[in-house]
SELO-901798 format. One record per residue (C-alpha): x, y, z; residue in three letters. Coordinates in steps of 0.02 Angstrom, whole numbers, padded with zeros to 5 digits, always signed. Each point is the difference from the previous one (the first is absolute). Layout:
XYZALA;...
! end
This chain:
+00300-02275+00534UNK;-00044+00182+00029UNK;+00135+00131-00008UNK;+00015+00108+00154UNK;-00042+00179-00043UNK;+00132+00124+00056UNK;-00079+00153+00082UNK;+00075+00161-00066UNK;+00076+00118+00125UNK;-00103+00156-00018UNK;+00018+00104+00160UNK;-00113+00146+00041UNK;+00053+00180-00015UNK;+00044+00022+00183UNK;+00104-00160+00000UNK;+00091+00064-00157UNK;+00037+00163+00090UNK;+00072-00092+00146UNK;+00108-00105-00116UNK;+00062+00151-00091UNK;+00037+00088+00167UNK;+00102-00147+00061UNK;+00093-00011-00168UNK;+00047+00182+00012UNK;+00063-00028+00175UNK;+00111-00145-00056UNK;+00067+00101-00148UNK;+00037+00146+00116UNK;+00111-00116+00106UNK;+00091-00064-00155UNK;+00018+00169-00083UNK;+00065+00078+00162UNK;+00131-00138+00022UNK;+00054+00019-00181UNK;+00017+00188+00021UNK;-00111+00040-00150UNK;-00025+00189-00018UNK;-00054+00132-00122UNK;+00045+00181-00034UNK;-00130+00136+00022UNK;+00031+00165-00091UNK;-00070+00164+00066UNK;-00089+00089-00145UNK;+00057+00178+00054UNK;+00178-00024+00062UNK;+00040-00163-00091UNK;+00075-00062+00162UNK;-00009-00189+00020UNK;-00051-00105+00147UNK;+00026-00186+00024UNK;-00161-00095+00041UNK;+00025-00174+00079UNK;-00121-00143+00031UNK;-00055-00007+00183UNK;-00016-00167+00086UNK;-00174-00019+00071UNK;+00057-00138+00115UNK;+00106+00126+00095UNK;-00051+00075+00166UNK;-00057+00162-00087UNK;-00095-00102-00130UNK;-00096-00104+00128UNK;-00042+00154+00097UNK;-00061+00086-00158UNK;-00118-00145-00048UNK;-00089-00003+00169UNK;+00011+00185+00039UNK;-00065+00064-00165UNK;-00133-00129-00048UNK;-00152+00097+00065UNK;+00072+00171-00041UNK;+00032-00047-00182UNK;-00177-00068-00013UNK;-00074+00160+00072UNK;+00104+00103-00124UNK;-00067-00086-00156UNK;-00074+00149-00097UNK;-00130-00096-00102UNK;-00081-00075+00156UNK;-00104+00150+00047UNK;-00043+00039-00184UNK;-00063-00177-00022UNK;-00112+00010+00155UNK;-00072+00168-00059UNK;-00028-00071-00176UNK;-00091-00153+00068UNK;-00117+00111+00098UNK;-00030+00103-00157UNK;-00039-00145-00111UNK;-00111-00081+00134UNK;-00119+00147+00015UNK;-00004+00022-00191UNK;-00051-00180-00020UNK;-00132-00013+00139UNK;-00085+00164-00048UNK;-00031-00062-00175UNK;+00094+00149-00078UNK;+00137-00111-00073UNK;-00128-00114-00080UNK;-00097+00145-00071UNK;+00153+00080-00079UNK;+00083-00157-00070UNK;-00141-00128-00013UNK;-00034+00051-00179UNK;+00170-00065-00052UNK;-00057-00181+00010UNK;-00036-00005-00188UNK;+00157+00094-00053UNK;+00132-00104-00090UNK;+00131-00074+00113UNK;+00143+00072-00101UNK;-00065+00176+00023UNK;-00013-00024+00188UNK;+00177-00070+00006UNK;+00068+00144-00103UNK;-00086+00130+00110UNK;+00071-00081+00161UNK;+00177-00011-00068UNK;-00003+00178-00071UNK;-00072+00073+00158UNK;+00122-00100+00105UNK;+00148+00071-00099UNK;-00068+00178+00013UNK;-00037-00018+00185UNK;+00185-00005+00040UNK;-00009+00192+00002UNK;-00058-00023+00181UNK;+00145-00115+00039UNK;-00022-00153+00113UNK;-00176+00055+00043UNK;-00047-00075-00169UNK;+00015-00175+00072UNK;-00101+00044+00157UNK;-00140+00076-00104UNK;-00009-00116-00152UNK;+00030-00175+00066UNK;-00155-00006+00112UNK;-00102+00112-00113UNK;+00030-00101-00159UNK;-00034-00161+00097UNK;-00168+00069+00055UNK;-00044+00063-00179UNK;+00040-00171-00073UNK;-00117-00082+00122UNK;-00137+00121-00049UNK;+00019-00041-00186UNK;+00015-00188+00028UNK;+00184-00013-00046UNK;+00134-00093+00101UNK;+00058+00124+00136UNK;+00171-00085+00007UNK;+00027+00039-00185UNK;-00042+00182+00034UNK;+00123+00008+00146UNK;+00142-00075-00101UNK;-00039+00106-00149UNK;+00001+00158+00099UNK;+00159-00049+00091UNK;+00091-00033-00161UNK;-00062+00163-00077UNK;+00058+00105+00147UNK;+00167-00088+00020UNK;+00054-00012-00183UNK;-00066+00173-00029UNK;+00094+00083+00141UNK;+00126+00063-00124UNK;-00127+00088-00110UNK;-00171+00083+00000UNK;-00085+00150-00082UNK;+00097+00123+00103UNK;+00149-00001+00118UNK;-00028-00032+00184UNK;+00087+00053+00160UNK;+00117-00150-00007UNK;+00060+00059-00172UNK;+00045+00166+00077UNK;+00100-00078+00140UNK;+00091-00117-00120UNK;+00031+00154-00112UNK;+00084+00092+00143UNK;+00120-00147+00022UNK;+00028-00010-00188UNK;+00042+00184-00006UNK;+00126-00013+00144UNK;+00085-00151-00083UNK;+00003+00078-00172UNK;+00082+00162+00057UNK;+00154-00097+00044UNK;+00027-00022-00191UNK;-00114+00131-00079UNK;+00018+00178+00068UNK;-00161+00096+00035UNK;-00111-00149-00042UNK;-00184+00021+00051UNK;-00127-00138+00004UNK;-00174+00037-00072UNK;-00144-00115+00060UNK;-00080+00017-00172UNK;+00157-00064-00085UNK;-00071-00180-00010UNK;-00181+00041-00036UNK;-00001-00066-00180UNK;+00066-00174+00038UNK;-00117-00008+00150UNK;-00155+00037-00101UNK;+00044-00129-00134UNK;+00049-00134+00123UNK;-00162+00027+00103UNK;-00107-00039-00150UNK;+00107-00142-00067UNK;+00018-00085+00168UNK;-00192+00010+00025UNK;-00031-00085-00168UNK;+00130-00136+00022UNK;-00054-00028+00179UNK;-00182-00020-00051UNK;+00045-00131-00128UNK;+00111-00094+00126UNK;-00131+00004+00141UNK;-00139-00058-00112UNK;+00102-00147-00056UNK;+00073-00048+00167UNK;-00127+00010+00140UNK;-00158+00092-00042UNK;-00158-00092+00051UNK;-00175+00036+00065UNK;-00065-00047+00169UNK;-00173+00004+00077UNK;-00029+00098+00157UNK;-00166+00007+00088UNK;-00053+00147+00106UNK;-00032-00042+00182UNK;-00147+00118-00018UNK;-00067+00089-00150UNK;+00058+00178-00004UNK;-00119+00136-00064UNK;+00066+00115-00139UNK;-00074+00175+00001UNK;+00026+00142-00121UNK;-00059+00122+00131UNK;+00128-00065+00122UNK;+00137+00009-00130UNK;-00043+00180-00041UNK;+00005+00046+00184UNK;+00167-00085+00028UNK;+00068+00085-00158UNK;-00045+00168+00067UNK;+00090-00042+00164UNK;+00152-00062-00099UNK;+00011+00155-00108UNK;-00008+00117+00152UNK;+00140-00099+00089UNK;+00104-00006-00158UNK;-00010+00186-00025UNK;+00055+00026+00184UNK;+00150-00117-00026UNK;+00046+00088-00163UNK;-00013+00169+00086UNK;+00114-00063+00140UNK;+00143-00042-00122UNK;-00006+00162-00102UNK;+00126+00126+00064UNK;-00025+00187+00004UNK;-00191+00013+00010UNK;-00103+00060+00149UNK;+00002-00133+00136UNK;+00074-00127-00124UNK;+00151-00110+00007UNK;-00019-00059+00179UNK;+00048-00178-00050UNK;+00165+00052-00074UNK;+00172+00008+00086UNK;+00036+00187+00016UNK;+00183-00035+00040UNK;+00038-00079-00169UNK;+00048+00091-00160UNK;-00063-00083-00158UNK;-00184-00041-00013UNK;+00024-00190-00015UNK;+00100+00002+00162UNK;-00138+00100+00083UNK;-00130-00121-00064UNK;+00087-00168+00018UNK;+00156+00029+00104UNK;+00039-00092+00160UNK;-00077+00135+00109UNK;-00154+00032-00109UNK;-00165-00011+00092UNK;-00083-00051-00164UNK;+00119-00149-00023UNK;-00014-00055+00183UNK;-00189+00017-00002UNK;-00037-00064-00175UNK;-00074-00165+00061UNK;-00097+00090+00132UNK;-00073+00114-00133UNK;-00052-00150-00104UNK;-00077-00080+00155UNK;-00099+00156+00052UNK;-00071+00019-00177UNK;-00046-00183-00010UNK;-00082-00003+00173UNK;-00106+00152-00037UNK;-00049-00049-00178UNK;-00038-00178+00053UNK;-00102+00057+00150UNK;-00103+00115-00112UNK;-00027-00136-00128UNK;-00040-00132+00130UNK;-00126+00107+00095UNK;-00093+00059-00155UNK;-00003-00173-00077UNK;-00042-00081+00169UNK;+00145-00122-00019UNK;+00061+00070+00168UNK;-00147+00026+00114UNK;+00080+00065+00159UNK;+00170+00045+00082UNK;+00017-00178+00066UNK;+00002-00070-00177UNK;+00114+00139-00055UNK;+00126-00045+00136UNK;-00006-00183-00045UNK;+00024+00042-00184UNK;+00163+00093+00037UNK;+00086-00157+00061UNK;-00083-00135-00108UNK;+00140-00013-00128UNK;+00127-00046+00135UNK;-00062-00177-00008UNK;+00139-00121-00058UNK;+00136+00131+00014UNK;+00106-00094+00125UNK;+00135-00044-00121UNK;+00028+00183-00050UNK;+00054+00043+00177UNK;+00086-00164+00039UNK;+00093+00007-00166UNK;+00056+00180+00031UNK;+00064-00048+00173UNK;+00114-00140-00067UNK;+00046+00106-00150UNK;+00061+00137+00119UNK;+00114-00125+00086UNK;+00068-00064-00164UNK;+00031+00177-00065UNK;+00083+00057+00160UNK;+00120-00150-00006UNK;+00041+00043-00180UNK;+00030+00185+00046UNK;+00114-00045+00151UNK;+00108-00123-00095UNK;+00036+00122-00147UNK;+00001-00151-00119UNK;-00112+00086-00130UNK;+00101+00161+00010UNK;+00169-00085-00021UNK;-00056-00110-00145UNK;-00083+00152-00083UNK;+00159+00103+00018UNK;+00099-00144-00077UNK;-00113+00002-00153UNK;+00003+00188-00015UNK;+00192-00004+00004UNK;-00006-00111-00156UNK;-00081+00144-00094UNK;+00126+00123+00066UNK;+00150-00102-00056UNK;-00070-00060-00169UNK;+00050+00070-00166UNK;-00171-00030-00080UNK;-00096+00127-00103UNK;-00161+00018-00099UNK;-00132-00131+00014UNK;+00113-00117+00097UNK;+00020+00117+00149UNK;-00184+00048-00006UNK;-00049-00187+00007UNK;+00123-00042+00136UNK;-00053+00149+00106UNK;-00179-00052-00019UNK;+00041-00177+00060UNK;+00102+00063+00146UNK;-00140+00118+00053UNK;-00124-00146-00006UNK;+00110-00113+00103UNK;+00037+00129+00136UNK;-00185+00035+00015UNK;-00036-00187+00022UNK;+00128+00000+00141UNK;-00074+00156+00082UNK;-00154+00084-00074UNK;+00034+00170+00074UNK;-00003+00121-00146UNK;+00075+00153+00083UNK;+00131-00094+00096UNK;+00054-00097-00155UNK;+00016+00157-00108UNK;+00095+00089+00139UNK;+00123-00146-00006UNK;+00004-00023-00189UNK;-00014+00175-00077UNK;+00179+00058+00034UNK;+00072-00142-00098UNK;-00135-00032-00130UNK;-00030+00181-00050UNK;+00185+00038-00020UNK;+00038-00163-00089UNK;-00143+00020-00123UNK;+00042+00184-00031UNK;+00174-00056-00054UNK;-00087-00119-00118UNK;-00100+00150-00070UNK;-00162-00052+00088UNK;-00104+00148+00070UNK;-00029+00003+00188UNK;-00189+00006-00026UNK;+00006-00160-00101UNK;+00108-00081+00134UNK;-00132+00042+00126UNK;-00132-00076-00114UNK;+00104-00159-00017UNK;+00007-00011+00190UNK;-00186+00029+00015UNK;-00038-00138-00125UNK;+00117-00122+00091UNK;-00078+00052+00165UNK;-00175-00041-00070UNK;+00050-00166-00066UNK;+00100-00053+00154UNK;-00144+00037+00120UNK;-00110-00125-00092UNK;+00127-00142+00037UNK;+00060+00052+00173UNK;-00050-00106+00152UNK;+00047+00151+00107UNK;-00129+00119-00075UNK;-00122+00043+00142UNK;-00145+00028-00118UNK;+00017-00175-00073UNK;-00032-00062+00177UNK;-00148+00113+00014UNK;-00066-00062-00169UNK;+00012-00180+00065UNK;-00103+00053+00149UNK;-00137+00067-00112UNK;+00006-00158-00105UNK;-00032-00101+00159UNK;-00144+00117+00046UNK;-00080-00014-00175UNK;+00022-00188-00009UNK;-00170-00083+00008UNK;+00048-00163-00085UNK;+00137-00055+00124UNK;+00137+00008-00130UNK;+00177-00033+00054UNK;+00077+00174+00003UNK;+00187-00011+00021UNK;+00144+00124-00006UNK;+00092-00064-00152UNK;-00157-00079-00074UNK;-00076+00175-00015UNK;+00159+00064-00078UNK;+00000-00142-00127UNK;-00183+00034-00040UNK;+00038+00183-00033UNK;+00169-00028-00086UNK;-00067-00018-00181UNK;-00084+00169+00012UNK;+00151+00080+00091UNK;+00122-00071-00125UNK;-00104+00061-00148UNK;+00000+00176+00077UNK;+00183-00007+00047UNK;+00046-00043-00179UNK;-00110+00141-00060UNK;+00096+00119+00115UNK;+00165-00064-00067UNK;-00054+00023-00182UNK;-00059+00179+00041UNK;+00160+00050+00084UNK;+00118-00085-00123UNK;-00103+00054-00150UNK;-00009+00182+00061UNK;+00187+00001+00022UNK;+00035-00073-00174UNK;-00120+00119-00086UNK;+00062+00149+00096UNK;-00172+00074+00034UNK;-00024+00140+00122UNK;-00058-00074+00168UNK;-00080+00164+00061UNK;+00007+00187-00005UNK;+00179+00056-00032UNK;+00077-00175+00019UNK;+00051-00143-00110UNK;+00078-00172+00034UNK;+00175+00069-00034UNK;+00091+00161+00041UNK;
! end
């Protein structure tokens, strides 16, 4: 007698998002009826505000769901960047330029490729969220060129960017914004405190190298494999075409560099003249360079690819060139469908205040605790990880957490700079495990696009597949933070782990 095989329940990503959305809605009803609330502290005045859970099943909640669905989808920032990036990678592929530049890596050891991808992914966080838009499609295309599994490249790059968001070879604009919040919070307990962006540079440099090495070992053991891709048509490689496109690239690069240098004749026209510090002028919210970064990449790619394609004869006329621009949009349906349902899920989460209230409850535990030393460091790291899982919005979370965490850790003799580093590490780890992280949904979309073997790509299945690598890197982060605290090393210029 044959046993009946029980089919496992393995819903697709969109189904999972709908389930999570409905679960949040039910929890909002329960939390609202129970009167669960949290206390939000203003970092400047230290005044407190009570935040309650909103019931999505109320009249206002129902109106919000239907009234904001399309608006929230339109306001997803990565959407436009992803479209521009797809156009860029498409023309690079079809022109043959991508194959010419990276085709020689076919015979390079797999571990070297993996290390380079992780290291570059970590360093790319200097351009913020644009790193996902640039690297996910680009690494996927490069892996196809060198006959490696594109899905492995996508997951490797995603992990590198996400787990490396707390580090890099130099501070980024987000570090400056976090530092401003740290400075405000610290001045409530330390008079005349000033945050220095270079105050974490030593621990950032070390962690970048260590995470790249550990990540390489973990990726090679977990899911690195080769795959065979066949060109739809053989692309010509031409040294003459490469030299011509290189000349075009250098000219455009010099123009871009000139446009972001202040104080020279006709220079600095991509900087925000209304800002003070250079990093605000270059990467601030009103900076033409920041707003136009993806357009700059697109223009350079379009011109270089056109030059290469025409000289090599891979692109024979304008008709082929126009077709090449959109070729990589094949099989991208899930990226846009996934983002639509993700926008609904995130808007429900935002309306209900569930993640905010739960995060405030956790932060209050640090504020009322009597811990010190390694215990408060470890607990703070755990709390920062959990609140990021609940809501992976870095600036919003630090705005909410910094008044309590900074003052509590200062009383435990922990320096404000190291407290910010603890938060950044928890933020990096938490994003890897958060079902609410928009770039995880985007990564799933690229996995669907790259899937040529009809594999079952699921929401939590992908998380499980990546979890050994993420856990190895998370443990590495914990060892770095705890070890640095115990050894008392300087974390950067003019700063240590303790006061």
